[in-house]
Every structure is written in C-alpha cells, then in structure tokens.
Residue, then its C-alpha position, 0 to 999 in steps of 0.5 A: m500500500s502506498c503510504r502517502t495516498q492510501i492506494k491499495l495495490e494487488q498483484a495477480v501473479r502465479g502463486k498468489r493464493y486466496p480462499r474461495g469467496h475472497q474479494i479484492t478491494a484494491h484500487i489497482v490490480i496488476g497481473t499476468p493475463g492468465t492469473t487475471v483470467d482465473w481471478v475474474f472468471k474462475l475464482k471471481f475475486f473481482d468484478p471486471t465491469k467495475l474497472k475504470v482503466f484497463v492497461l495491456d503492457e508489452a502487447d508485442v510480447m502478448v502476441s508472441q506468446q500462445g494464449h495471452q491474446e485470447q486471455s486479454i480479449r476475454i477480459k476486455k469483453q467483460l469490461s464496461p463500455t466506459c472503461q478506458c483501455l490503454l495498450f503499450s508496445a515496444t514494436y507495432e508490427d502488423d500482428v501487434m496492430r491486428f491485436a490492438q484493433t481487436v482489443i481497442p477498436d478505433p484507437i488513438l495511436i501515439k508512435l515514436k519514430r525508430e530513431e526516437q525509440s532509444l531510452d536516451t531520448i525518453k525522460q520520465f518524471y513523477v512529481m508528488c503533488s497535494n493539490e491541483k495547483e501544485k500539479y499545474d505549477s509542477l508542469c509549468n516548472i518542467y516545461g519552463t526548464i527543459t525543451i519538450g518535443q512530445t509529452m504524455i501526461f496521465c490525468k485522473l479526470k478529463s476536467t483536469a486535463t483541460l487546465 
C-alpha cells in the first residue's frame, strides 16, 4: 500500500493464493493475463465491469506468446463500455496492430519514430503533488526548464486535463 495516498495495490501473479469467496478491494490490480483470467472468471475475486482503466503492457510480447491474446480479449469483453483501455508496445508490427484493433477498436495511436525509440531520448518524471495547483505549477516548472518535443501526461479526470 502506498503510504502517502492510501492506494491499495494487488498483484495477480502465479502463486498468489486466496480462499474461495475472497474479494479484492484494491484500487489497482496488476497481473499476468492468465492469473487475471482465473481471478475474474474462475475464482471471481473481482468484478471486471467495475474497472475504470484497463492497461495491456508489452502487447508485442502478448502476441508472441500462445494464449495471452485470447486471455486479454476475454477480459476486455467483460469490461464496461466506459472503461478506458490503454495498450503499450515496444514494436507495432502488423500482428501487434491486428491485436490492438481487436482489443481497442478505433484507437488513438501515439508512435515514436525508430530513431526516437532509444531510452536516451525518453525522460520520465513523477512529481508528488497535494493539490491541483501544485500539479499545474509542477508542469509549468518542467516545461519552463527543459525543451519538450512530445509529452504524455496521465490525468485522473478529463476536467483536469483541460487546465
């Protein structure tokens, strides 16, 4: 559990066991596709229709490993229509794009040019803020200090993205 924000995390990974009837109350569940399928369908540890954000990371790996595509699609079909779906992949070959279209029809794509995919050109920042004004001030400080070509900023609410 995060000590500052009281956000509860749960890892849906092989070997993690709970008794039947257990309900996951974590805000964030991180897991492998296989274990997540078991937790949702077989053990019913949490209700996928209540998810607000569904993230598939390493989509290129999922495509290359037998079963992971089908498991991810099975979970996706159980989500609420209002659930935001994000898919990340180091590569976007044709097979990954077909998978992406299956999971997220009509996606918004953000691609880097091959020469920009080096970790040397990608910088990440995480700033703890206690209120919206601090967040805005932090963004202004970052933008005022360094040259930024492209940015991805994750927001909790659409309304805060318009500030």
